N, C-alpha and C positions, 0 to 999 in steps of 0.2 A: 491147304491151305493159298486163298486169294493174296499176293503180296508183294510190294514195291519197296527197292532197297536202293536207296540213293551213296554214291560214293564217288569219293573223288576230290573232296574239298581240301581244302588246306590256309596255310599263311601264304599269301604273295605278293611281291614288290607291283606296285602301279606300270601300267602298263606291261605285265605280264600274262601268262596265259595257265588256264587251266582246262580239264575235260573230264566235264561230270559224267555220272552213268548212273542208268535206271535199271536195275536186271528186276525184272517180272518173275515171280512162280506162282503157281495154281492155275493160270491162262497165258491164253496166246498172245500176245500184245499186236501181233499183224493188222488184225479185224479192227484196233482199238482206236481212236486218236487220243491222244496224250499231249500233256500239257507242264511246261518247268514251273515253277514258280519260286517265290521268294519273301520273305519275311523278315526285316532289318526290326532292330530293337527298337521298342516303342511303336513299330508302324504295323500297320494293316497288311497280311499279306497280298502279294499283286500275281497275275499272272505276267510271263514272258513271253513264251513262245509255246507254237503246241504245235502237230503236225496230223494230217488225218489219217484217218487205218485203210481209206479205200482209193485216193488218189492223190499220197505223199506231197499231200499242197501245205505249203506250214504260214506260221505269224509270228511277228515280231512287235512285240510291244517299240513305241518310238526309243526308249532310253538305252535299249539292245539291240536296234535293229547297223546291220554292219559289222559287229564286234558279237554276236553271238550267232552259231549255229546248230540249228536242233537238226538229228541225223538218229535216224535208227538202223539197226542189225538183224532183222528177224531171226535168222539164223541162230545168234545167239539170245534170242527174246531180250534185248535192250534197246536201250534209247540212249542218245549222249547227245549234251549240251557243251559243243566248246563254243570257249570266252577267252575272248581277245582284246587286247587295250584294256584291261581292268583299273577300274580308278575306285577309290576309295569307298566311295558311293555305289559299289557294288556289295559291297561287304553283309552278308545275310546270311543267314540258314536258306538252303534250298531245298528244294522240295519238286517229286514228279508225282505226277498225279491223273487217273483217267475220271471221267464223268462219275458224279454217285461213291467214288471209291473213296476210305480211308486213308489218310495223311498217314505217312511211316515219320520215320527219327528226322529225316534231312539230312542234309552234312552242310558244315559252318566254309565259308567262304571268307576268309580275311582277307582284306586288301591294303597294306601298309608298309610302308619303309621304316 
């Protein structure tokens, strides 16, 4: 069964850090481009970052550039999103996905003092 499972979310104070994980099962991630997305209450889902499956190129949307870093560990079949300098506006449910994939449950990130 093809599946992506997000984890690592939680409650963090402004300025804090979290590392999200996206573990794949049922297929090998290393040949796929994969992205991180988020959806805040009342807002549409937005793309944050992605990494290609072939040449490890990365992309970041302006709102997270310089604060978030995407990486992958092919041995663990997992992609990560390191999030630093978190802001209250980063509060959302975070998802990972490949093109055409089904959306998982996501992981909640809450940035609040």
